[in-house]
C-alpha positions in Angstrom: 11.4 7.4 6.4 9.7 5.0 4.0 11.1 1.5 3.3 9.8 0.3 0.1 10.4 -2.3 -2.5 9.1 -3.1 -5.7 8.1 -6.3 -7.1 9.4 -6.6 -10.5 7.7 -9.7 -11.4 4.5 -8.1 -9.9 1.9 -7.4 -12.4 0.7 -3.8 -11.2 2.4 -0.8 -12.8 4.9 0.1 -10.5 3.1 3.2 -9.6 0.6 1.8 -8.2 2.5 -0.7 -6.0 3.7 3.2 -4.7 -0.2 3.6 -4.3 -0.9 0.7 -2.5 2.0 0.6 -0.3 1.7 4.2 1.3 -1.9 3.6 1.7 -0.9 0.3 3.5 1.6 2.5 5.5 -1.5 5.3 6.4 -3.6 2.2 7.4 -1.6 0.5 9.9 -0.4 3.6 11.6 3.6 3.5 10.0 2.7 7.1 8.3 0.8 9.5 10.8 -1.1 12.5 9.6 0.3 15.8 8.5 3.5 13.5 8.1 6.0 14.1 5.0 6.5 11.6 2.2 9.9 11.8 0.9 10.3 13.8 -1.8 9.6 12.8 -4.9 13.1 12.6 -6.3 14.3 10.9 -3.1 11.6 8.3 -3.3 12.7 7.7 -7.2 16.7 7.8 -6.3 15.9 5.4 -3.6 13.9 2.9 -6.6 15.8 3.5 -9.2 12.5 4.9 -11.3 12.0 7.9 -12.9 10.9 10.7 -11.0 7.7 10.9 -13.0 6.5 7.7 -11.5 6.7 8.9 -8.2 5.4 12.1 -9.2 2.0 9.9 -10.8 1.7 8.0 -7.6 2.0 10.9 -5.6 -0.9 12.7 -7.6 -2.8 9.8 -7.7 -3.2 9.3 -3.5 -3.5 13.1 -3.5 -6.6 12.4 -5.9 -8.0 9.8 -3.3 -7.8 11.9 -0.4 -4.5 10.0 1.5 -2.4 12.8 0.8 -2.3 16.7 0.0 0.3 18.3 -1.6 1.6 21.5 -0.6 3.3 23.0 -3.4 7.0 24.0 -2.8 6.9 22.0 0.6 5.9 18.6 -0.5 3.3 15.9 0.2 1.8 15.3 3.4 -0.2 12.3 5.0 -4.0 13.8 5.2 -4.9 14.6 8.5 -8.4 12.5 8.1 -8.1 10.1 5.2 -11.5 9.8 3.7 -12.7 6.5 4.3 -10.0 4.9 6.1 -12.1 1.6 6.4 -13.2 1.1 3.0 -9.6 2.1 1.7 -8.1 -1.2 4.5 -11.6 -3.4 2.5 -9.9 -2.4 -0.8 -6.0 -2.8 0.2 -7.3 -6.2 2.0 -9.2 -7.4 -1.1 -5.9 -6.7 -3.5 -3.9 -8.7 -1.0 -6.3 -11.3 -1.2 -6.5 -11.4 -5.2 -2.6 -11.9 -5.2 -2.4 -14.6 -2.9 -5.4 -16.6 -4.8 -3.3 -15.3 -8.3 -0.4 -16.9 -6.4 -1.6 -19.6 -4.9 -3.9 -21.1 -8.2 -0.2 -20.9 -9.7 1.0 -23.5 -7.2 -2.1 -25.7 -7.4 -3.5 -24.4 -3.9 -7.1 -23.5 -3.4 -8.8 -21.2 -1.6 -9.4 -22.8 1.1 -5.7 -23.8 1.2 -4.8 -20.8 1.5 -7.1 -19.9 3.7 -6.3 -22.9 5.7 -3.1 -21.2 5.9 -3.8 -17.8 7.1 -6.1 -19.0 10.2 -2.8 -21.2 11.3 -0.3 -18.5 10.8 -2.4 -15.5 12.0 -1.8 -14.2 15.7 -3.8 -15.5 18.1 -5.6 -12.8 20.1 -8.7 -11.8 22.8 -9.9 -9.7 20.0 -9.6 -12.1 17.1 -12.9 -12.1 14.8 -12.6 -16.0 14.2 
């Protein structure tokens, strides 16, 4: 089951929020290769949005290679999502851009946000700090 929340204050179109959340789930392993995504009608109902918005998101994900669609059977996570590392980097950049915009609204500098990230990020042996 895919748990997802939309942010009404987010400037991105709703379909794009869905695309990026599914990309994140795939990138971090929450969704596995060949795993079925919820039916478009189910996700639309859960999110209280139009089914066409979910279908647009699914088509976008299919065009990007994140998922594949089997007519009559549903939408599934691609067995080998193309350029997974690049997609992760793109997702990280989008998140960073949102964080910067939000920080700037509150009078914060990029250096303030970076310091806060270093402070709250889990410390592990394999970290790149």
